N, C-alpha and C positions, 0 to 999 in steps of 0.2 A: 512401566513396561518399556519405555523408551522406543526403540526401533523394532522390537521383536515381532509384533503383530502389525506393523505399519507397512502398507504396500506402496505408498506414494509419498515421496519426500521432496521438498523444495530446499535447495542449498544455495545460500547467497554468499558470493565471494567478492570482496572489496578490491578497490584499486591498489591498495598497498601490497596485497598478495599477488596481484597480476603484474604490476610494474614497480617493484621496490626501488625507491629513490628516484622515481620518474625517469628511469633510464631505459624504457622500453620493456616489452614483455620478457619474463624470465620464468623458467621452470623450477626455480629454487624452492618455492613453497607450493607450487601447483601440483607437483608430482604426487605429493601425499594425498591431496584432495582427489586427484584423478584415480589414484589407486583405490581410495575408499569408494568412489562412484562405481568403479569396475567391479569390485568385490560385492558391493551391495546389489548391483544389477544381476550378478551371477546367482544371487539368491532368489531371483524372480521378481525383484522389486522395481519400481519405477522412480526415476530421478528427473527433476526439472532443475536446471542450473540457471540461476540469476547471477550474471557476471557483469560487474562494473569494469572499468579499466580502459575504455576506448580513448578518453582524453589523455590519461597518463601514458598509455602505450604510444600515442601519436605525438607526444610532446617532443620526442627526440628528433623529429624531422623539422622542427621549427626553432629558430633562434629567438625565443621570447622568454625572458625571465618572468615577466608579469603579463601573461597573455590576456587580452580583452575577451569579452564574451563572444565576439565575432570570431576571434582567433581560436578559441576553445572549440567552437563548432567545427572549424577546419581540422583541428587536432583529432576530434572525435571521428571525423570522416576517414582520416588517414590511419588512425589507430584501431578502428573496428575490425579491419581485415586481419591485422596482426593478432589481435585478441582471439578471434575465431580460429586462426591458424594454429596457435599454440594449444588450444583445447583440442583441436582436431588431431594434432600430433600426439598429445599425451593420452587422450582417451581411445583413439584408434577405433572409433565406432561412429555410425551415422549421426550427424548433428544437424539441427535446423536453427537458423537465426531468426529471432523474433524481436523487432524493435518497436517499442511502444511509447506513446505519450500519455499524459494524464487524460487528454481529451478522448483518446481511444477507450480508456477504461470508464469514463463518465457517460459515454454514449451507450445506451442499453443494447442496441443492435450490434455495435462493434464489440462490446463486452462479451456477448454470447458467442460472436464469431471467434474471438480469441480463445474462449473456452473450447469450442468445437475443434479448432485447429490443433490446440495442444493435445486434446483427447485423441485425435486421429494420429498425431505423431507418436504418442505413447503406445497406442494400440499396434503400431507397426515397428516398434523397437527403436525409434529415433529419439534422441535426447534433445528437447527444446532448450535453447540457450537464449535467455531473455535479457534484454538490456533496455535502458531508456534511450530513445532516439535523440541523442544530444545534438546531432547535426542539424535538426530542423526545429527542435522544440524551443519555445519561448518561456519567459517567466510565468506567463499565465497558463501555459499548457503543460508544464512539466510537473512531475511528482517531486523531483528535487533530490531524492536520495533513493538508493536501491534497496535499503532496508524495508521501507514502506512499499516500494514496488514489489518486492518479494512477498510481502504479506498479502497484498492485493492479488497477486498471481496465485498464491496458495489458496486464497478464498475462492477465486474464480474456478479453479479446477478441483476443489474439494480435497486438498492434500491432507495427509494425516499429521505430518510434522514439518515444521520450518526450522532449518538449521542456519544460523547466522554466524559466519566466521569473522572474527575480529582479531585484535592484537593483544588482548588480555584474556585471562582464563574464564571470564564471565562477569557477572555483576557483583561488585563489592559494595560493602556498606559505606565506603568512602574511596576516594581516588587512590588506587594502589601505587601510582607513580609519585605521589607526594606524601603518602602516609604509610609508614612501615607496619602499622598495626591494622591495616585494612583487612577485613575478613570476606572471603568469598561466600556468596549466598548460593547454595546448591539448588534450592527449590523455592519457587515463588508461587504461592497458591492463588493470590489475587494481586492485581496491580493497583496500588493506591497512590495518592500524592506523595507519600513518604518514599515509595519506590522510585518515583520520578526524581525526587530530591537527591537520591543517591547517584543519579546518572552523571552529574557534572557536565563539563563541556566536551567538545570533540577531542579525541585522543590522537587520531592519525592526521598528519598534514597532507596526505596524498588524497584521501577520499573526501566526500561531502558530508558524511554522516558521523555522528559520535554515538555514545551510549544512549543519549536521549532518543534518537531515531530508532534505535534497536528496541527500546521499551515500547515506543509507539507501535512498531511492527508487531511485537509480541502481544500487545493489547488487541490489535486488529485480528490477529490469528486466534487468540483465545476466545474472542466473541463469536468466532465461526466454528469453534470446537476443535481447533488445531493447537497442538502443543508446540512450544518453541524452545529450542536449545541455542544458547549463546556460548560459543566455544572459541578457543584460541586456534586460529587457522594456521599459525606459524609453527605449531608443534605437531610432529608426526604422532606423538602419543595421544593427542586428542582423537584422531581418527581410529587409532588402534583400540581405544577404549569404547568408542561408539560401536565398532564391529563386535565387541564383546558384550554389548548391551549395558555398558556402564556409562554414567553421566560424568563427562570430563569438565563440565562448566556449570552453567546455570540453566535449570529446567523451569520454564514458565508453564504452568498447568492451564489447560483450557477450562472454560467455565462449564458448570454442570448442565446448564440449559442455553445452548448457543442460539444466536439470533437466526431467524429464517433467512435464507439466502438473499431475497429481495430487500429485506430490512437491513441486512448487513451491508449490502451494496450501497443503499441510500445513506446509511449512517457513516460508513468508513471509507467509501471510495468517491462518491459524488460530492462535488463542491457546489455550494449554493451560488446562484447567479444574482439573486436579489433577496428582498425581504418583504414580507407582508406582516404588518402589525395588526393583530386580530383582537377581537373583544374577549374579555374574560369569560363570557358565557360560552364561547366556542372553545376556549382553551381548556375549560373544565369538563366539556362534554366528552362522551365516549365516541372516539373517531369512527368506530365500526357501526354506530347507530345511524339509521336513516335520517334522523332529525338533526344530526351534527354535521351535515354537509356544509362546507364553507361556501357562503353566498356573499354578495357584495355588501349586504348590511352588516356583516361580521368584520369587515375590513376597515380599520381605522386609518391606515396609511400604507402607501406603496413606495418602497425604497429601491433604488437601483434600476437598471435597464435589463430586461430579460425577454426571451421569446417564448412562444408556445412550446411546451415540452421541456423547458428548462426546470432545474430544481431550485426551489426557493426555501428560505428559512421562515418559519412562522414564529413570531414572538408576541408577547403581550406588551402593553404600553410601558411597563417598567423594565423591559429588556429580557424578561425570562424566556428562554428557548423552549418552545412547545413541540415543534416537529419539523421534519423536512418533508417536502412534497413536490411532485411534478405539477406544474401549472398548465391548465388548458387555455390560458389567455396570456397575452403579452402584457408587459408593464404599461405600454402605451394605451391599450384598450382598457385596462383596469383603471388607470388614472382618468380616462375619459368617462367611464361608467360612473366612477365615484363623483366626479364633478357634475355630470348630467343628472345624477340622482338628487343632488343637492337642490336642483331646480325643480324639474317636473317629471322626469322619466321614471316609470315604475320598474322595479328590479327585474320582473320576469320578462320584460321586453328584451333583455340580453341573456339572462341566465335562468335555467330551469334546474330542478333537482337532479334530473338525469344528465345534465351537462354542467356540473359544478365547476367552480373556479379551480379546484384541485382535484386530482384523481385520488379518491380515498384508498383505492387499492395500492397506490404508491406512496401512501403517507406513512412515515416512520416516526413514532413518538420518541422524543428525546427526553431522557431523565438525567438531571444534574449535569447537563452539558454546558 
């Protein structure tokens, strides 16, 4: 059905479309995208725009052939206003700028706040324009590419479809730039390791993501019940076909039984800050059962440094991933408890069943991860 019955679409536009050749913002390719957004909204639909391009747009103001990370942050600060200005001119409708870091998305309170803000903007006819906050983000705090940021945003606001614009017509069975016999895959029913193997490396020298990150984004979206379209954003025909409800690229289908929102957030958005090696008995227990609450005698080892409320990865001694969970105790206290127990202290001196090490309502079981 593509876009016919879809009321909410997230469209991701990359740096190569915003600032071709790193020479500042240009309407050359953006006009077609803006026209699509305008016509789609005229049908009573909602659009969230995830737009890269602040670094590429700001590069023209700096005499740096190989800018450092520090300089790229300055470029992002200078280029963000140009990027917003060109969308404002081309769309000629109210826009709102939302700059995010991965830390914003990992914090449950801020994650809900982001969702509420975007919902309020859409309800009042304002187009949210989302970008990573490259000016302040660090390696630890950043998503790293706007393909995955777009998928996380789509999941947060329960979008129907994610459209990712790139410089090829979609996913091919091999790199179309180096293989003349490459075939476009129009529909992907499930994302397998074979699909990832077809991705190859990055195609654009302007952006930070390649086809690999687009498949990662499609998988995040599919697990939330969101279809993904990868299309050629450089071709006006791509958007003409979309408006006719035709597939101009590769359509990734959502899974039949999507993850619950909280489980999706834990699995695909939150990064673990540490690791708890747990006993096999806990790993095989039913996490929803009262008897399977994680207590200190189930923990074999505490790895990393984390605080109360951080997400940790639960693994078995052989490295098998069991689950992600939010911890009610810091790594420091858990290490102390484990060491103290080896001497004389009884477990319930520190932990009761009603105050377990992990919050079982925030435990997400991981299969084959």
